[in-house]
LUMBA-924255 format. One record per residue (C-alpha): residue in three letters; x, y, z. Coordinates in pm, whole numbers. Layout:
# residues N
<drense 'ALA',<X,Y,Z>>
...
END
This chain:
# residues 628
<drense 'UNK',<10513,8154,8830>>
<drense 'UNK',<10267,8416,8716>>
<drense 'UNK',<10338,8774,8611>>
<drense 'UNK',<10069,9010,8742>>
<drense 'UNK',<10247,9324,8615>>
<drense 'UNK',<10364,9371,8256>>
<drense 'UNK',<10277,9082,8023>>
<drense 'UNK',<10543,8814,7969>>
<drense 'UNK',<10577,8891,7595>>
<drense 'UNK',<10647,9255,7677>>
<drense 'UNK',<10909,9154,7932>>
<drense 'UNK',<11082,8928,7675>>
<drense 'UNK',<11092,9215,7425>>
<drense 'UNK',<11242,9453,7681>>
<drense 'UNK',<11496,9189,7787>>
<drense 'UNK',<11603,9127,7427>>
<drense 'UNK',<11657,9494,7348>>
<drense 'UNK',<11835,9592,7671>>
<drense 'UNK',<12038,9269,7689>>
<drense 'UNK',<12149,9303,7328>>
<drense 'UNK',<12265,9660,7382>>
<drense 'UNK',<12458,9554,7693>>
<drense 'UNK',<12639,9271,7510>>
<drense 'UNK',<12716,9505,7220>>
<drense 'UNK',<12881,9752,7455>>
<drense 'UNK',<13095,9477,7608>>
<drense 'UNK',<13226,9334,7278>>
<drense 'UNK',<13330,9671,7143>>
<drense 'UNK',<13710,9673,7111>>
<drense 'UNK',<13880,9888,7367>>
<drense 'UNK',<14094,10150,7191>>
<drense 'UNK',<14401,10240,7390>>
<drense 'UNK',<14561,10583,7374>>
<drense 'UNK',<14924,10574,7250>>
<drense 'UNK',<15178,10725,7490>>
<drense 'UNK',<15540,10800,7375>>
<drense 'UNK',<15814,10687,7620>>
<drense 'UNK',<16191,10758,7610>>
<drense 'UNK',<16309,10395,7614>>
<drense 'UNK',<16103,10082,7550>>
<drense 'UNK',<16329,9839,7737>>
<drense 'UNK',<16216,9987,8063>>
<drense 'UNK',<15859,9854,7997>>
<drense 'UNK',<15950,9505,7883>>
<drense 'UNK',<15894,9347,8222>>
<drense 'UNK',<15562,9526,8270>>
<drense 'UNK',<15443,9401,7929>>
<drense 'UNK',<15540,9046,8022>>
<drense 'UNK',<15329,9077,8343>>
<drense 'UNK',<15037,9201,8139>>
<drense 'UNK',<15053,8902,7904>>
<drense 'UNK',<15044,8675,8206>>
<drense 'UNK',<14729,8832,8338>>
<drense 'UNK',<14550,8870,8003>>
<drense 'UNK',<14339,8557,8050>>
<drense 'UNK',<14241,8669,8398>>
<drense 'UNK',<14135,9014,8266>>
<drense 'UNK',<13918,8857,7997>>
<drense 'UNK',<13758,8637,8259>>
<drense 'UNK',<13680,8939,8475>>
<drense 'UNK',<13521,9114,8176>>
<drense 'UNK',<13305,8808,8110>>
<drense 'UNK',<13196,8788,8472>>
<drense 'UNK',<13115,9161,8465>>
<drense 'UNK',<12901,9109,8155>>
<drense 'UNK',<12716,8819,8312>>
<drense 'UNK',<12660,9022,8627>>
<drense 'UNK',<12517,9314,8431>>
<drense 'UNK',<12286,9080,8240>>
<drense 'UNK',<12171,8927,8567>>
<drense 'UNK',<12092,9269,8710>>
<drense 'UNK',<11898,9366,8396>>
<drense 'UNK',<11705,9039,8411>>
<drense 'UNK',<11615,9102,8775>>
<drense 'UNK',<11492,9456,8700>>
<drense 'UNK',<11282,9339,8406>>
<drense 'UNK',<11137,9058,8614>>
<drense 'UNK',<11044,9311,8884>>
<drense 'UNK',<10844,9504,8622>>
<drense 'UNK',<10638,9193,8569>>
<drense 'UNK',<10552,9165,8943>>
<drense 'UNK',<10608,8785,8955>>
<drense 'UNK',<10389,8585,9191>>
<drense 'UNK',<10355,8217,9259>>
<drense 'UNK',<10042,8078,9093>>
<drense 'UNK',<9960,7893,9414>>
<drense 'UNK',<9946,8222,9606>>
<drense 'UNK',<9715,8383,9352>>
<drense 'UNK',<9467,8102,9380>>
<drense 'UNK',<9469,8105,9760>>
<drense 'UNK',<9436,8485,9799>>
<drense 'UNK',<9114,8641,9932>>
<drense 'UNK',<8926,8932,9773>>
<drense 'UNK',<8777,9134,10057>>
<drense 'UNK',<8544,9436,10061>>
<drense 'UNK',<8539,9610,10399>>
<drense 'UNK',<8228,9822,10467>>
<drense 'UNK',<8309,10069,10744>>
<drense 'UNK',<7994,10214,10903>>
<drense 'UNK',<8047,10592,10921>>
<drense 'UNK',<7692,10690,11019>>
<drense 'UNK',<7602,10917,11311>>
<drense 'UNK',<7553,10630,11557>>
<drense 'UNK',<7921,10541,11512>>
<drense 'UNK',<8009,10867,11689>>
<drense 'UNK',<7891,10709,12014>>
<drense 'UNK',<8151,10724,12290>>
<drense 'UNK',<8094,10381,12448>>
<drense 'UNK',<8404,10261,12259>>
<drense 'UNK',<8743,10431,12297>>
<drense 'UNK',<8743,10708,12188>>
<drense 'UNK',<8436,10651,11967>>
<drense 'UNK',<8285,10356,11786>>
<drense 'UNK',<8407,10496,11456>>
<drense 'UNK',<8766,10544,11570>>
<drense 'UNK',<8762,10195,11719>>
<drense 'UNK',<8647,10056,11381>>
<drense 'UNK',<8920,10254,11204>>
<drense 'UNK',<9192,10110,11428>>
<drense 'UNK',<9052,9760,11384>>
<drense 'UNK',<9068,9806,11007>>
<drense 'UNK',<9421,9940,11029>>
<drense 'UNK',<9532,9618,11201>>
<drense 'UNK',<9353,9412,10935>>
<drense 'UNK',<9538,9599,10660>>
<drense 'UNK',<9875,9539,10826>>
<drense 'UNK',<9793,9170,10862>>
<drense 'UNK',<9681,9128,10501>>
<drense 'UNK',<9843,8828,10332>>
<drense 'UNK',<10071,8885,10034>>
<drense 'UNK',<9821,8724,9795>>
<drense 'UNK',<9513,8889,9949>>
<drense 'UNK',<9343,9196,9806>>
<drense 'UNK',<9116,9442,9981>>
<drense 'UNK',<8882,9731,9896>>
<drense 'UNK',<8793,9983,10168>>
<drense 'UNK',<8451,10155,10141>>
<drense 'UNK',<8281,10411,10364>>
<drense 'UNK',<7915,10333,10431>>
<drense 'UNK',<7671,10605,10538>>
<drense 'UNK',<7378,10737,10335>>
<drense 'UNK',<7580,10631,10031>>
<drense 'UNK',<7868,10391,9971>>
<drense 'UNK',<8199,10551,9878>>
<drense 'UNK',<8501,10339,9774>>
<drense 'UNK',<8824,10486,9912>>
<drense 'UNK',<9059,10241,9741>>
<drense 'UNK',<9070,9998,9452>>
<drense 'UNK',<9077,9622,9502>>
<drense 'UNK',<9445,9606,9585>>
<drense 'UNK',<9704,9434,9798>>
<drense 'UNK',<9920,9746,9830>>
<drense 'UNK',<9945,9825,10201>>
<drense 'UNK',<10032,10192,10143>>
<drense 'UNK',<9720,10248,9930>>
<drense 'UNK',<9496,10077,10185>>
<drense 'UNK',<9645,10275,10473>>
<drense 'UNK',<9574,10598,10284>>
<drense 'UNK',<9215,10482,10240>>
<drense 'UNK',<9187,10418,10615>>
<drense 'UNK',<9312,10771,10684>>
<drense 'UNK',<9043,10914,10451>>
<drense 'UNK',<8756,10760,10648>>
<drense 'UNK',<8537,11022,10816>>
<drense 'UNK',<8228,10988,11035>>
<drense 'UNK',<7914,11169,10915>>
<drense 'UNK',<7582,11288,11060>>
<drense 'UNK',<7368,11062,10843>>
<drense 'UNK',<7209,10721,10872>>
<drense 'UNK',<7371,10411,10720>>
<drense 'UNK',<7214,10264,10406>>
<drense 'UNK',<7310,9900,10465>>
<drense 'UNK',<7134,9766,10157>>
<drense 'UNK',<7316,10009,9929>>
<drense 'UNK',<7644,9909,10091>>
<drense 'UNK',<7578,9539,10034>>
<drense 'UNK',<7482,9595,9671>>
<drense 'UNK',<7801,9791,9615>>
<drense 'UNK',<8011,9515,9771>>
<drense 'UNK',<7840,9246,9561>>
<drense 'UNK',<7914,9440,9243>>
<drense 'UNK',<8279,9490,9344>>
<drense 'UNK',<8328,9115,9414>>
<drense 'UNK',<8154,8982,9106>>
<drense 'UNK',<8367,8719,8931>>
<drense 'UNK',<8650,8726,9190>>
<drense 'UNK',<8782,8421,9373>>
<drense 'UNK',<8734,8368,9746>>
<drense 'UNK',<8511,8677,9788>>
<drense 'UNK',<8436,8813,10133>>
<drense 'UNK',<8242,9109,10277>>
<drense 'UNK',<8346,9241,10619>>
<drense 'UNK',<8113,9481,10800>>
<drense 'UNK',<8266,9693,11078>>
<drense 'UNK',<7962,9848,11245>>
<drense 'UNK',<7737,9868,11548>>
<drense 'UNK',<7469,9700,11338>>
<drense 'UNK',<7214,9971,11424>>
<drense 'UNK',<7051,9951,11081>>
<drense 'UNK',<6691,9895,11192>>
<drense 'UNK',<6504,9595,11052>>
<drense 'UNK',<6790,9430,10858>>
<drense 'UNK',<6568,9149,10729>>
<drense 'UNK',<6333,9400,10569>>
<drense 'UNK',<6614,9626,10445>>
<drense 'UNK',<6797,9342,10269>>
<drense 'UNK',<6496,9157,10128>>
<drense 'UNK',<6587,9011,9790>>
<drense 'UNK',<6965,9043,9839>>
<drense 'UNK',<7141,8715,9748>>
<drense 'UNK',<7495,8673,9879>>
<drense 'UNK',<7551,8350,9688>>
<drense 'UNK',<7889,8201,9780>>
<drense 'UNK',<8022,8527,9921>>
<drense 'UNK',<8132,8505,10282>>
<drense 'UNK',<7978,8770,10511>>
<drense 'UNK',<8166,8867,10829>>
<drense 'UNK',<8052,9111,11096>>
<drense 'UNK',<8231,9270,11388>>
<drense 'UNK',<8008,9434,11647>>
<drense 'UNK',<8133,9766,11781>>
<drense 'UNK',<7982,9931,12091>>
<drense 'UNK',<7782,9805,12387>>
<drense 'UNK',<7553,10084,12512>>
<drense 'UNK',<7208,10213,12413>>
<drense 'UNK',<7192,10517,12643>>
<drense 'UNK',<7082,10811,12429>>
<drense 'UNK',<6847,11110,12433>>
<drense 'UNK',<6810,11297,12104>>
<drense 'UNK',<6663,11607,11942>>
<drense 'UNK',<6467,11447,11659>>
<drense 'UNK',<6285,11758,11535>>
<drense 'UNK',<6364,12130,11531>>
<drense 'UNK',<6225,12422,11334>>
<drense 'UNK',<6145,12791,11370>>
<drense 'UNK',<5923,13043,11193>>
<drense 'UNK',<5861,13414,11218>>
<drense 'UNK',<5521,13560,11288>>
<drense 'UNK',<5391,13707,10961>>
<drense 'UNK',<5261,14027,11123>>
<drense 'UNK',<5558,14078,11357>>
<drense 'UNK',<5870,13931,11206>>
<drense 'UNK',<6089,14039,11495>>
<drense 'UNK',<5924,13760,11696>>
<drense 'UNK',<5913,13389,11626>>
<drense 'UNK',<5801,13050,11751>>
<drense 'UNK',<5995,12726,11788>>
<drense 'UNK',<5892,12362,11764>>
<drense 'UNK',<6120,12080,11870>>
<drense 'UNK',<6092,11714,11957>>
<drense 'UNK',<6292,11518,12214>>
<drense 'UNK',<6320,11138,12209>>
<drense 'UNK',<6440,10902,12480>>
<drense 'UNK',<6555,10591,12294>>
<drense 'UNK',<6601,10349,12585>>
<drense 'UNK',<6409,10187,12868>>
<drense 'UNK',<6542,10412,13146>>
<drense 'UNK',<6383,10750,13235>>
<drense 'UNK',<6599,11055,13170>>
<drense 'UNK',<6639,11400,13328>>
<drense 'UNK',<6725,11648,13054>>
<drense 'UNK',<6834,12010,13044>>
<drense 'UNK',<6721,12182,12723>>
<drense 'UNK',<6885,12508,12616>>
<drense 'UNK',<6773,12740,12334>>
<drense 'UNK',<7024,12984,12186>>
<drense 'UNK',<6947,13274,11954>>
<drense 'UNK',<7241,13422,11762>>
<drense 'UNK',<7469,13245,12010>>
<drense 'UNK',<7297,13389,12320>>
<drense 'UNK',<7086,13187,12565>>
<drense 'UNK',<6714,13242,12511>>
<drense 'UNK',<6567,12975,12740>>
<drense 'UNK',<6675,12690,12969>>
<drense 'UNK',<6426,12419,13066>>
<drense 'UNK',<6460,12102,13275>>
<drense 'UNK',<6247,11812,13157>>
<drense 'UNK',<6179,11451,13253>>
<drense 'UNK',<6145,11189,12981>>
<drense 'UNK',<5993,10851,13044>>
<drense 'UNK',<6119,10525,12889>>
<drense 'UNK',<6105,10547,12506>>
<drense 'UNK',<5909,10873,12532>>
<drense 'UNK',<5878,11118,12243>>
<drense 'UNK',<5815,11468,12383>>
<drense 'UNK',<5719,11761,12156>>
<drense 'UNK',<5789,12115,12283>>
<drense 'UNK',<5640,12435,12145>>
<drense 'UNK',<5767,12784,12232>>
<drense 'UNK',<5547,13079,12138>>
<drense 'UNK',<5625,13446,12101>>
<drense 'UNK',<6003,13438,12144>>
<drense 'UNK',<6232,13731,12069>>
<drense 'UNK',<6598,13817,12087>>
<drense 'UNK',<6726,13630,11782>>
<drense 'UNK',<6760,13771,11436>>
<drense 'UNK',<6920,13493,11231>>
<drense 'UNK',<7030,13167,11396>>
<drense 'UNK',<6856,12935,11644>>
<drense 'UNK',<7018,12639,11818>>
<drense 'UNK',<6896,12380,12066>>
<drense 'UNK',<7116,12166,12289>>
<drense 'UNK',<7036,11898,12546>>
<drense 'UNK',<7231,11716,12813>>
<drense 'UNK',<7149,11456,13076>>
<drense 'UNK',<7162,11589,13431>>
<drense 'UNK',<7150,11258,13618>>
<drense 'UNK',<7222,10890,13575>>
<drense 'UNK',<7438,10732,13310>>
<drense 'UNK',<7588,10961,13044>>
<drense 'UNK',<7446,11008,12695>>
<drense 'UNK',<7689,10822,12469>>
<drense 'UNK',<7588,10987,12138>>
<drense 'UNK',<7655,11363,12127>>
<drense 'UNK',<7582,11395,11753>>
<drense 'UNK',<7203,11426,11803>>
<drense 'UNK',<7222,11651,12111>>
<drense 'UNK',<7260,11969,11903>>
<drense 'UNK',<7014,12102,11646>>
<drense 'UNK',<7026,12406,11419>>
<drense 'UNK',<6776,12630,11242>>
<drense 'UNK',<6802,12948,11041>>
<drense 'UNK',<6540,13219,11014>>
<drense 'UNK',<6505,13385,10673>>
<drense 'UNK',<6710,13699,10644>>
<drense 'UNK',<6498,14011,10655>>
<drense 'UNK',<6523,14218,10337>>
<drense 'UNK',<6344,14538,10250>>
<drense 'UNK',<6098,14515,9962>>
<drense 'UNK',<5989,14807,9745>>
<drense 'UNK',<5612,14804,9693>>
<drense 'UNK',<5420,15029,9451>>
<drense 'UNK',<5047,15079,9513>>
<drense 'UNK',<4854,15208,9210>>
<drense 'UNK',<4520,15321,9351>>
<drense 'UNK',<4277,15612,9352>>
<drense 'UNK',<4267,15564,9730>>
<drense 'UNK',<4222,15262,9958>>
<drense 'UNK',<4260,15305,10335>>
<drense 'UNK',<4227,14935,10410>>
<drense 'UNK',<4509,14848,10172>>
<drense 'UNK',<4738,15123,10302>>
<drense 'UNK',<4675,15016,10663>>
<drense 'UNK',<4764,14653,10589>>
<drense 'UNK',<5095,14758,10435>>
<drense 'UNK',<5190,14953,10750>>
<drense 'UNK',<5217,14630,10951>>
<drense 'UNK',<5551,14530,10799>>
<drense 'UNK',<5843,14760,10880>>
<drense 'UNK',<6049,14604,10602>>
<drense 'UNK',<5824,14736,10325>>
<drense 'UNK',<5909,15058,10142>>
<drense 'UNK',<5565,15160,10012>>
<drense 'UNK',<5502,15417,9738>>
<drense 'UNK',<5144,15517,9651>>
<drense 'UNK',<5077,15637,9296>>
<drense 'UNK',<4775,15764,9111>>
<drense 'UNK',<4672,15550,8811>>
<drense 'UNK',<4725,15850,8582>>
<drense 'UNK',<5095,15872,8684>>
<drense 'UNK',<5175,15509,8609>>
<drense 'UNK',<5440,15392,8506>>
<drense 'UNK',<5685,15545,8755>>
<drense 'UNK',<6049,15617,8672>>
<drense 'UNK',<6184,15385,8947>>
<drense 'UNK',<6192,15007,8983>>
<drense 'UNK',<5991,14804,9235>>
<drense 'UNK',<5968,14447,9361>>
<drense 'UNK',<5586,14434,9377>>
<drense 'UNK',<5302,14641,9231>>
<drense 'UNK',<4948,14632,9369>>
<drense 'UNK',<4680,14743,9121>>
<drense 'UNK',<4360,14851,9301>>
<drense 'UNK',<4063,14838,9055>>
<drense 'UNK',<4294,14938,8767>>
<drense 'UNK',<4497,14737,8513>>
<drense 'UNK',<4728,14958,8307>>
<drense 'UNK',<4987,14791,8079>>
<drense 'UNK',<5227,14635,8326>>
<drense 'UNK',<5589,14752,8320>>
<drense 'UNK',<5842,14472,8387>>
<drense 'UNK',<6058,14693,8608>>
<drense 'UNK',<5774,14727,8860>>
<drense 'UNK',<5801,14358,8956>>
<drense 'UNK',<5524,14106,9024>>
<drense 'UNK',<5164,14222,9037>>
<drense 'UNK',<4860,14185,9265>>
<drense 'UNK',<4532,14278,9095>>
<drense 'UNK',<4232,14363,9316>>
<drense 'UNK',<3905,14365,9122>>
<drense 'UNK',<4071,14433,8784>>
<drense 'UNK',<3862,14580,8497>>
<drense 'UNK',<3801,14377,8182>>
<drense 'UNK',<4040,14597,7988>>
<drense 'UNK',<4395,14504,8087>>
<drense 'UNK',<4315,14223,8334>>
<drense 'UNK',<4572,13939,8325>>
<drense 'UNK',<4281,13692,8355>>
<drense 'UNK',<3962,13713,8153>>
<drense 'UNK',<3650,13803,8352>>
<drense 'UNK',<3350,13573,8342>>
<drense 'UNK',<2999,13604,8484>>
<drense 'UNK',<2917,13864,8742>>
<drense 'UNK',<2856,13710,9084>>
<drense 'UNK',<2657,13829,9384>>
<drense 'UNK',<2638,13699,9740>>
<drense 'UNK',<2915,13441,9727>>
<drense 'UNK',<3221,13326,9923>>
<drense 'UNK',<3513,13085,9923>>
<drense 'UNK',<3378,12733,9894>>
<drense 'UNK',<3714,12590,9780>>
<drense 'UNK',<4067,12718,9845>>
<drense 'UNK',<4420,12585,9830>>
<drense 'UNK',<4536,12547,10188>>
<drense 'UNK',<4894,12477,10071>>
<drense 'UNK',<4925,12795,9868>>
<drense 'UNK',<5172,13044,10025>>
<drense 'UNK',<4922,13321,9945>>
<drense 'UNK',<4656,13169,10173>>
<drense 'UNK',<4882,13036,10447>>
<drense 'UNK',<4730,13065,10798>>
<drense 'UNK',<4406,13211,10659>>
<drense 'UNK',<4058,13069,10733>>
<drense 'UNK',<3853,13145,10420>>
<drense 'UNK',<3531,12956,10487>>
<drense 'UNK',<3329,13236,10649>>
<drense 'UNK',<3426,13525,10422>>
<drense 'UNK',<3119,13685,10258>>
<drense 'UNK',<3147,13882,9933>>
<drense 'UNK',<2870,14109,9806>>
<drense 'UNK',<2965,14117,9439>>
<drense 'UNK',<3244,14040,9194>>
<drense 'UNK',<3336,13835,8886>>
<drense 'UNK',<3425,13477,8812>>
<drense 'UNK',<3766,13446,8649>>
<drense 'UNK',<3864,13244,8340>>
<drense 'UNK',<4223,13133,8398>>
<drense 'UNK',<4459,13009,8126>>
<drense 'UNK',<4575,12648,8119>>
<drense 'UNK',<4898,12727,8304>>
<drense 'UNK',<4731,12942,8569>>
<drense 'UNK',<4645,12803,8911>>
<drense 'UNK',<4313,12852,9087>>
<drense 'UNK',<4379,12897,9459>>
<drense 'UNK',<4028,13012,9559>>
<drense 'UNK',<3682,12954,9412>>
<drense 'UNK',<3315,12977,9491>>
<drense 'UNK',<3065,12718,9381>>
<drense 'UNK',<3003,12936,9074>>
<drense 'UNK',<3360,12977,8952>>
<drense 'UNK',<3719,13077,9030>>
<drense 'UNK',<3764,13405,9217>>
<drense 'UNK',<4135,13395,9309>>
<drense 'UNK',<4400,13296,9050>>
<drense 'UNK',<4778,13299,9036>>
<drense 'UNK',<5021,13247,8749>>
<drense 'UNK',<5280,13420,8531>>
<drense 'UNK',<5264,13676,8253>>
<drense 'UNK',<5581,13752,8056>>
<drense 'UNK',<5783,13572,8321>>
<drense 'UNK',<5640,13779,8609>>
<drense 'UNK',<5424,13635,8887>>
<drense 'UNK',<5074,13770,8941>>
<drense 'UNK',<4776,13715,9171>>
<drense 'UNK',<4429,13829,9061>>
<drense 'UNK',<4121,13861,9287>>
<drense 'UNK',<3787,13883,9103>>
<drense 'UNK',<3632,14114,9365>>
<drense 'UNK',<3696,14433,9558>>
<drense 'UNK',<3790,14342,9919>>
<drense 'UNK',<3589,14646,10034>>
<drense 'UNK',<3276,14472,9898>>
<drense 'UNK',<3332,14193,10150>>
<drense 'UNK',<3395,14141,10519>>
<drense 'UNK',<3754,14030,10439>>
<drense 'UNK',<3892,14376,10526>>
<drense 'UNK',<3741,14344,10875>>
<drense 'UNK',<3929,14023,10949>>
<drense 'UNK',<4288,13938,11041>>
<drense 'UNK',<4289,13743,10716>>
<drense 'UNK',<4311,14067,10516>>
<drense 'UNK',<4661,14188,10618>>
<drense 'UNK',<4774,13825,10614>>
<drense 'UNK',<4656,13791,10254>>
<drense 'UNK',<4838,14110,10147>>
<drense 'UNK',<5165,14028,10326>>
<drense 'UNK',<5158,13663,10219>>
<drense 'UNK',<5120,13771,9858>>
<drense 'UNK',<5414,14009,9881>>
<drense 'UNK',<5628,13742,10045>>
<drense 'UNK',<5525,13498,9772>>
<drense 'UNK',<5638,13746,9507>>
<drense 'UNK',<5975,13828,9664>>
<drense 'UNK',<6028,13461,9756>>
<drense 'UNK',<6085,13524,10126>>
<drense 'UNK',<6018,13199,10307>>
<drense 'UNK',<5736,13253,10556>>
<drense 'UNK',<5656,12883,10584>>
<drense 'UNK',<5714,12661,10881>>
<drense 'UNK',<6092,12681,10869>>
<drense 'UNK',<6302,12369,10915>>
<drense 'UNK',<6660,12286,10832>>
<drense 'UNK',<6774,12046,10563>>
<drense 'UNK',<6811,11684,10660>>
<drense 'UNK',<7156,11529,10638>>
<drense 'UNK',<7205,11243,10396>>
<drense 'UNK',<6964,11383,10138>>
<drense 'UNK',<7021,11581,9818>>
<drense 'UNK',<6967,11947,9897>>
<drense 'UNK',<6848,12209,9650>>
<drense 'UNK',<6943,12547,9794>>
<drense 'UNK',<6798,12861,9627>>
<drense 'UNK',<7067,13043,9428>>
<drense 'UNK',<7082,13294,9140>>
<drense 'UNK',<7001,13110,8816>>
<drense 'UNK',<7249,13331,8625>>
<drense 'UNK',<7541,13143,8783>>
<drense 'UNK',<7654,12789,8707>>
<drense 'UNK',<7848,12712,9025>>
<drense 'UNK',<7865,12825,9388>>
<drense 'UNK',<8119,12796,9667>>
<drense 'UNK',<7990,12604,9968>>
<drense 'UNK',<8150,12616,10312>>
<drense 'UNK',<8046,12336,10548>>
<drense 'UNK',<8029,12355,10930>>
<drense 'UNK',<8392,12243,10957>>
<drense 'UNK',<8511,12528,10735>>
<drense 'UNK',<8586,12305,10435>>
<drense 'UNK',<8507,12470,10102>>
<drense 'UNK',<8403,12310,9775>>
<drense 'UNK',<8239,12403,9446>>
<drense 'UNK',<7881,12283,9386>>
<drense 'UNK',<7672,12308,9066>>
<drense 'UNK',<7366,12530,9022>>
<drense 'UNK',<7077,12389,8820>>
<drense 'UNK',<6753,12578,8753>>
<drense 'UNK',<6818,12831,9028>>
<drense 'UNK',<6914,12569,9290>>
<drense 'UNK',<7256,12474,9423>>
<drense 'UNK',<7263,12093,9436>>
<drense 'UNK',<7452,11921,9716>>
<drense 'UNK',<7424,11608,9930>>
<drense 'UNK',<7528,11706,10281>>
<drense 'UNK',<7641,11473,10556>>
<drense 'UNK',<7728,11712,10840>>
<drense 'UNK',<7491,11893,11078>>
<drense 'UNK',<7542,12263,11140>>
<drense 'UNK',<7540,12597,10959>>
<drense 'UNK',<7653,12622,10596>>
<drense 'UNK',<7751,12925,10387>>
<drense 'UNK',<7680,12953,10015>>
<drense 'UNK',<7860,13217,9806>>
<drense 'UNK',<7761,13283,9445>>
<drense 'UNK',<7929,13517,9197>>
<drense 'UNK',<7639,13659,8999>>
<drense 'UNK',<7519,13973,8826>>
<drense 'UNK',<7461,14249,8926>>
<drense 'UNK',<7626,14158,9259>>
<drense 'UNK',<7758,13857,9448>>
<drense 'UNK',<7516,13674,9677>>
<drense 'UNK',<7597,13510,10011>>
<drense 'UNK',<7343,13304,10204>>
<drense 'UNK',<7334,13065,10499>>
<drense 'UNK',<7133,12753,10570>>
<drense 'UNK',<7120,12487,10841>>
<drense 'UNK',<7123,12107,10844>>
<drense 'UNK',<7029,11852,11112>>
<drense 'UNK',<7045,11479,11164>>
<drense 'UNK',<6676,11467,11277>>
<drense 'UNK',<6653,11091,11232>>
<drense 'UNK',<6482,10894,11512>>
<drense 'UNK',<6600,10566,11359>>
<drense 'UNK',<6967,10670,11365>>
<drense 'UNK',<6931,10777,11729>>
<drense 'UNK',<6847,10417,11816>>
<drense 'UNK',<7207,10322,11888>>
<drense 'UNK',<7173,9981,12058>>
<drense 'UNK',<7438,9758,11891>>
<drense 'UNK',<7319,9441,11717>>
<drense 'UNK',<7475,9118,11841>>
<drense 'UNK',<7443,8948,11502>>
<drense 'UNK',<7377,9028,11138>>
<drense 'UNK',<7157,8813,10918>>
<drense 'UNK',<7120,8873,10543>>
<drense 'UNK',<6885,8660,10335>>
<drense 'UNK',<6873,8393,10603>>
<drense 'UNK',<7253,8375,10606>>
<drense 'UNK',<7406,8475,10941>>
<drense 'UNK',<7730,8667,10936>>
<drense 'UNK',<8035,8498,11084>>
<drense 'UNK',<8304,8656,11298>>
<drense 'UNK',<8591,8829,11119>>
<drense 'UNK',<8869,8587,11028>>
<drense 'UNK',<9233,8606,11131>>
<drense 'UNK',<9450,8883,10990>>
<drense 'UNK',<9804,8816,11114>>
<drense 'UNK',<10104,9004,10990>>
<drense 'UNK',<10363,8793,10807>>
<drense 'UNK',<10612,8801,10524>>
<drense 'UNK',<10447,8948,10219>>
<drense 'UNK',<10510,8767,9895>>
<drense 'UNK',<10563,9045,9643>>
<drense 'UNK',<10871,8900,9472>>
<drense 'UNK',<10944,9220,9279>>
<drense 'UNK',<11038,9388,9606>>
<drense 'UNK',<11303,9126,9679>>
<drense 'UNK',<11432,9144,9323>>
<drense 'UNK',<11485,9517,9354>>
<drense 'UNK',<11654,9468,9689>>
<drense 'UNK',<11890,9212,9535>>
<drense 'UNK',<11978,9451,9250>>
<drense 'UNK',<12061,9726,9498>>
<drense 'UNK',<12281,9497,9709>>
<drense 'UNK',<12471,9359,9409>>
<drense 'UNK',<12518,9710,9268>>
<drense 'UNK',<12668,9827,9597>>
<drense 'UNK',<12904,9527,9604>>
<drense 'UNK',<13015,9589,9247>>
<drense 'UNK',<13077,9955,9321>>
<drense 'UNK',<13288,9857,9622>>
<drense 'UNK',<13494,9597,9433>>
<drense 'UNK',<13541,9833,9139>>
<drense 'UNK',<13684,10105,9358>>
<drense 'UNK',<13902,9844,9528>>
<drense 'UNK',<14024,9754,9176>>
<drense 'UNK',<13914,9394,9219>>
<drense 'UNK',<13694,9384,8909>>
<drense 'UNK',<13884,9628,8685>>
END
């Protein structure tokens, strides 16, 4: 016998204390209450009967004491959770990895692969032997234990109920490593994988993983590979007309049969376009839509097969994207007069432009951006970030170097948001100055004779400085000029004008948020809310569901609410063909062993049951005056 609950020494101590108190209560002399009667001879016969039954009464008291001691012993033994040593040695320690990735949402099993795996696990839990222990873990982009290593059926059933399918890929290697850590040092270890086995190249994924003497079992779930997926989806506004936008998406046929597909685009919930397409076997088809209108905030794409066998995985048939919310920006232009600059600013309806003479600077109001045209007065923080065009030596945020003549852009940073979509190679500049940036500044444009376009920060405020007057070049005659001005403003106010795409599920997201707050409230596509931390102006969260999210932040001077989108967008996870076998480190997985329901061997349960039964019997006999 082995006590797996309280230690034996503790049980002996409890038994000694409680048993001693019980015996003490029984040996206390019973004090009878005197009752006066009118004549004692009437009671003589009754007293004689009592003397005759005195021995029997003492015997009943002794039996009652022994019964109480037996009940106490049974209760104390139950606290120790007694088990047969033979059963402990024979018991298995099992880690069950339940694949909850997107491919498990396929409908070729009833009702889905994931639900089929859940029901299979539920039967395994019910058939768990009394000496067996199990740990249930959910395996998607991470491995999440939902129970401890336990033999308690109720705990394991709660863990099964907590399982939830996600829109991510399954990280099989991480799942194996978790299981190996959980089973280290345990007897008769076993790993059971309930999955479709659609992990990709398992041999490559599990290179270097050593199972040792751990048994690996695998149950294949699913039987179809019929799937067409949206594996790429993004949208961006046109910089010079932000009421219009363009969309890029990618469709993938993951099997050997051709597919007829109907593709639908929705803007703000309304249909924008419907297209019928034909995909060849294993074809990847990119689609590009130019000059679309009719959507202000949200874009969605859906596909469905119009002929042949059905698509068994709906999780990758819907994609989401979110266009940046349009906000009005206040722009101050400090200039003696510049028609080219004023004309460029007229192209964006969401700019509130104020023109000011250099002599009247600083203004009484606050602004998001200030453009200094050939002037550089002491910059006021309340006028926002600053764009300097041909600044003078006095007041320039960047020191001026040698004077240049007849030059152009020989080098420029194509990834800089200031120069996005701009071809700089043919721009000719009559005259200007080379700039001498500080160590922390960034040169985003230079001629062969020195930097001419620099960005950085001064007193915490962003700036961009051009070492020439655009009117001394052919830049103002090109489309690049208004693009340069609007890109710079967007860079300052942090409006995302890049090629917009949603976050990818299964990765750690860093969503822009006010840095003054420490936490934010996140609402996922299913309406579930949770608190996420904010670090360095980014809300940090690892998402596993595709769809639209809402982020609410309580900050000063006012609360901020934003939205963002997330997609599966994983061609590998859309390859849903189930694997017939699983091989790790040259060791093939076996089929899952037998889990048959039987009598569980937790002795404490039977001890408690015995105590209850005996207590009921004693209560009955007491009230029948058989043990009084």
